N, C-alpha and C positions, 0 to 999 in steps of 0.2 A: 903124248896126249892120251888122256885117260879115257877108256870106253868101257861100258857095262856089257859084258858078254853074256850075262845070265838072262835067260828067257823068263819073261813074266808069266807067272802061273795063272791059267784061266780060272776064274771064280765068279760065282753069282752073288756073293755077299756084298752088301753095300759098304761103302767106305766108312760111313758113320751109322751103324745100325741103331735103330730105336728100340727101346725096351718093349717087348710084346705085351699088349693089354688084353687081358682075358675078360670077355664080357660077362657081366653078372646081372642076374635079374633084378629089376627095380620097379618103381612106380612110374606110371605114365604122367607126363606134365599136363597140368590143367590148361585148358584154353585161356587166352588173355581176355579179361573183361574190364569194362570201364570202372575206374576207381570211384566209389561213392564219396560225395563231398561230406566233409565233417560238419555235423549239425551244430548251429550256434546254440549255446545254452541260454536259458531265459535271462540269466544275469547279463549276458552280452547285449541282448536287445535292450534291456533296461538301461545299460550304460550309454548306448547310442541315443535312445530317446531323451535321457536326462541331459546329455551333452547338447543335443539340438535345442531343447527347451532353455537351457542355460544361455546358449548363444543368442537365442531370440530375446530373452529377458534382458541380457546385457546390452544388446543393440537397442532395445526399446528404451532402456534407462539412459543410454548415451544420447539417443535422438531427443528424448524429453529434456535432458539436461542442456543440449545444444539449443533447443527451441526456447526454453525459459531463460537461458543465458542471453540469447539474442534479444528476447523481449525486454530483459532487464537493462541491457546496454542501450537499446533503442529508446527506452523510457527516459534515459538520462543524457544520452550523447547523440550528436549528429556526426555521421561519417563523411569526411571529405574524400571522395573516391579518387580524385586526380592527385591530390597531395598525400593521400593515404595517411590520414590522421583523424583523431576524434576531437570534437570540440563540445563543450557543454551545450545542452539543448537550448538553454535560454539565450545563447549567442546566435542561434539560427533565426533568421527572419527578424533581426533587430535593427536593420538598416545599415549595418556595417559588414563588410566582406571579411569574414574570418578565415574562409578557405582560400587557397591560393588562386583558384579560378573564379571565386565568388559564387560558387554553386549553392552555398547556404542561404543566399538571398534570391534565388531564382524561383523555386517552387513554393511560394508563400501566399498566404491569404491576402487578397487585394480588397480595396474598397471602391465603391462606385457611388457617385452622387448624381441625381437626376435634376437637371435644370430646365427640362422641357416637358411638355405634355404628350404622352403616347397618343397617337391620333385616332385609334380605333378602340372602341370598348363595347361591352354589352351592359345593359342597364335594366334594373328591376327583375323580379322573379320570372318575367316573361322573356328575358334575355334579348331585348330589343337592340339592334345594331345602331350605334351612333358614331359619327365622325367629327373630328375637331379641326378647326383652323384658327389661327391667330386673328382676333378681331371679330370673328363670327361666333366663336365658341362651339358648343356641342349642338349637333342637329341629328334628329332621328331620320333613318333612311326609309323612304317610301318603297313600296314593292314594285311600282312600275319601272320597267327597264332592268330589273334585277335578273341576273342569269346565274347558271351554275358556275361560270367563270368567276363571278363576283363572290360566290360562296367560298370557292377554293382560295381566292386571293385574300379575303378577309380573315379566314381561319389561319392561313399561313402567317399573317401578321400577328395574330393573337397567340401563336405558338403551337401547341400539340394538336395535330390534325389526324383524325381517324374516323372515317365514315361521316364526313360533315354533311349537314343538310340544313335547309332553311324553310321557313313557313311564313305565310302572310297572316298578320294579326290585325283585326279591326282597330282603328284608332279609338273607337268608342269604348274598347275594353281596357284602355290604358289608364294609369292614374291621372288625376287632374293636371299635375305638373307636366306630364308628357303629352296629354291630349292637345294642349295649346301650341305645341311646336316649339321652335322652328323645325322645318323639315328640309330634306334634300333628296334628289334622285341621282342615281349613278349614270354615267355615260359608258358606252361600249369601250372595250379594251381591257388590257391587263395591267394598266398603270395602277400603282397602289390606290386603293379605294378612296382615301381621303383627298387625293390630289385632283380627281376628276369627277366632280359632282355639280349639279345645278340646284340652287336653293329654291324652295317653294314655301309659300305661306300655308298651303294645305296639300295633302296628297290627293291626286285625282282618283286614285284607286281606293281611297279612304282606308288603306291598310299600310302597315309598316312591316319590316323584316325582322323576324325572330330567328336567331342563329344557334345551332348546336354544332360544335366543331369536333366532338369526339364522343366516345362511349364512356367517358370518365365518370367515376362515382356511381355507376348504374348497378346497384345491388338491392336486394330486398331490404325493407326498412328493419332494421335490427333494433367492470368499471375500471403498474406501478402506482398505481392509483390507490389512494387511501380510501377504504370503504368500497372498493370496486369488486368486480367479479371476473372470473377467468373468461378470456375471449379467444376466438380462433382467427388466425390471419386471413382465412378465406372471407371473413366478414368485414375485415378492415385491411384490405390488400395494399393500400398505399402506405401503411405504417412501416417505417424502416428503423434500423438501429445504426447510429453513427458511432464507429469504433476507432479509437486511436491506439495504435500499438497493441491491438487485440483486446482492448477493454471498452465495454459499452460506456459511452460518455453522454450521448444525447439521443433524442428521438428526432424523427424527421418525416416528411410527407412527400411521396412521389407526386409530382404534378404533370409529368410527362415521362416517357421512357428514359430520358437523359437528365432531367432536372429534379432536384430535391429542395424543398423549402424547410428551413430550420431557424434557430435563434442565433443572433449575432454573438450573444454572450458565451456560446459554446466554443468560441475561437479566441479566447483571451489567454494571456500568459504564454506558456510554452506550447500552445496548441495551434500555432500558426503555420506549421510546415505541412504542406498539402499531401506529400507522398506518404505520410504516416496514417492517413485516414482511409477507412474502408466503409462502404455502405452495404450492410447486410439486409437483404430483403427476402420476403417469402417465407418467414419462419414464425411459428407461434411460440416456440421455446427458444430462449436466448442461446445463441451459439457464437463462437469467435472465429471459426474457420471459414475460409472463402470470403465472399463479399466482392463488391464492385470497386475497382480502382477509381480514384477521383483525380481529375486533371485541372480543376479550377474551383476555388472557393471565393465567393464575393460577398462582402459584408456591406450593409448600408452605411455610406460614409457619414450619415447624420447620427449614427448610433452613439448614444450617450450612456456609458456604463454606470455613471453615478446616479442617473435617473431612470435607467432601464428603458429609455425612450428609443424609438426606431429599432427595436430589438428584432431584426430580421436579417437573414442571410440566405444565399442560394449556393448549392453545390452542383457542379456539372460532372456527370459521370464520364469516364474515359470512353465507354461504349454504352449504347442503349441497353436497357434490360428488356427481356422478352416478356411481353404482356400476357398474363394468363390468370387462372383462378386465384393464385396467391400473390400475384404482382399486378396491380392495376392503378393508374393515376386517379387521384381525387380531383374534383373539378375546382378550378379557381372560380370564385363566385362572380356573378355580375355585380356591377356597381349598384349600391342602394338596394340590396337584396330585400331589405325590409324586416330585419329581425326586431321583434318586440320583446320588451322585458318579460321574463318568464318563459321564453321560448326554450324548448328542451333540446339540448345538444349532447354530443358524446365526446369524451376525451379518452385517449388510449395511450398505453406505454408500458415499459418494463421497470419503472422507477420504484422508489422505496414504498413499501406497503404501510409503513408508519414513519413518523417524523425522525425517529432515531433507529430506524430499521436498516434493511438492506435491499438491494435490487431484487425484483421478482424474477424467477426463472421463466415464468410464463406470462404472456401478454395479458394485460388487464384492461378493463373498460369500465366507464362510469357515466351514467346519465346525470347531467347537471343543467340547471336553468341559467339563462342570461340574467344578470343583475343590472338594473337600470343605472345609467351613468350617475344620475343624481344621488342614488343610494350609495354607490361605491365611493363617490367623492365627498361624502359627509366626513366631518372631522373625526367622528368616532370610528371610521373605517380607514380609508387611505387619504382622504383630504385632497390637497393640491398635487399629490404624487401621480394622480391619474391624468394622463394627457389624451388628446384625441386619437393617438396611435395605440390606445389600449382599450380593451373591454374586460369586464369582470364577469366571472361565471362561478357558480357553486352555491353553497348554502351559508348564510350568515351565522347559522348555529354550528357550522363546521361539519364533521362526520365524513364528508366525501370531498376529495381534492386531488389535484396533481401534486407531485412531490419531486425531490431530487432524483435525477435520472430520467425524468419525463421532459425536461427542457427541450424545446425545439419540436416537440411532438404536436400532433394535430388536434384541433378542436373543430368538429364537423357538425353540419346542420343539414337535415334532410328536407329538400324542397324541389318541387317539380320533378319528382321521380328520380332524384340523384342526390348524392352526398356532396356538399360544398365545403371547402376549407374556409372557415370564417375566423379562426384564431390559431396562434402558435404559442405553446406553453412558454411563458416568460418569467414571471416572478411571483412572490408572495411572502408573507411573514409566517414562517413555519409551514406546517402542512395540516390542513383540516382544522385549524384553530377557529374558535368562535370569534366572529367579527372580522376574520381575515381570509376572505375568499381568494381564489386564484386569479391572477391577472395574466392576460393573453395579449400578444401583439394583434392589433386590429387589421386584418387583411384588407378590409374595405378601404382603409386609408393608405394602404401600401401597394395597392394593385398597380398604380402607375409605375412605381419603381420596378416591380417584378416583371411586368410586361416589357419595360425598356431593357432590363438586363437580358431577358430571354431573346429579345430581338437583336441585341447588339452582339451577344456572344454565341449564338447558335450557328 
């Protein structure tokens, strides 16, 4: 066995000695400070701004392209959402179900024919209340027994109600045809007015009821219109633009917060699909954005396109408009308002400024006189084409007239401190031609249909 007998020598040296470092004078280290950010050069900022602007412009172009592509497609095709296919627009509302679920025949213009007499009306410029019953005919309502409840009930039957009120008018102030009666008095209760009355030969109170159902048409007395002048919507707040797929097509008149009166001929051909229509209100300058949705369009079932007879229709808005300075209904006139030839009326619209022109961007107005039926029915004017459902207005020498784009718009007359809708722009030969005045649907002859529609579908 091997052993080491040699003694280990004591030493203070390390087993692995490090090389000795001789300190040398040097500089002190500087304290640590926050590093300054590198400044962006002007060219960097310009690149950022240019990039942002480019993105915005591209997005705008894309949005515009999508919008106009959508408008172009909708102008030519109907989309069947359930079967996910397009069909030509003229196949929608043609009486045949072309979509798998028949949705192309659901939201379509409908027609309505009146075979009865609406039982309550106002008559003459004094707006006298009359009720109707089969066999007895029309009777003026005496003031005795009349209550606030009767005012509310009668106005509800007539449609638009806003701050209704009634007054007593002496029988002696009525026209001769009304002074002679017959008369009737109401009985207590909320039964529809025409169902509970007692007939009288004379009114014991010697007065009858005059009724105002709303603040319609109450503005200060104030010419698309050929020969017209610029107008403000605040002066004609019932005027609306009827637009199909974003394009102004016809004019119309608000007669209540939810109902618009216009012309039946606005809904011919491929214009029968209700969801494509919007009613733009409250604007002096023509615009295509926004507008009220429409849930029903009703055309007079007696409308004759070949003769332009019974040229009237009504549109029901999906929700009521808010009445204000730029949106207010015009009054439906009382029966036999008493318009005399030469009476000054106003027509408004955004239609053509001349016969071969284009739509006006700004609302136009024109003052035109009523033309006697005998004059308008002469062979040298329109002859037998004029029916009782039409009135003529304008100048036989031409110069001022409604034109394309004004169709369906209002012809109004100021009477008893309010504007009354007496006509709807219907037809004519050219625009402002000599011997060819404008022809309008005669509201006086169509009131029964209008009141019945509002009462049935409201």
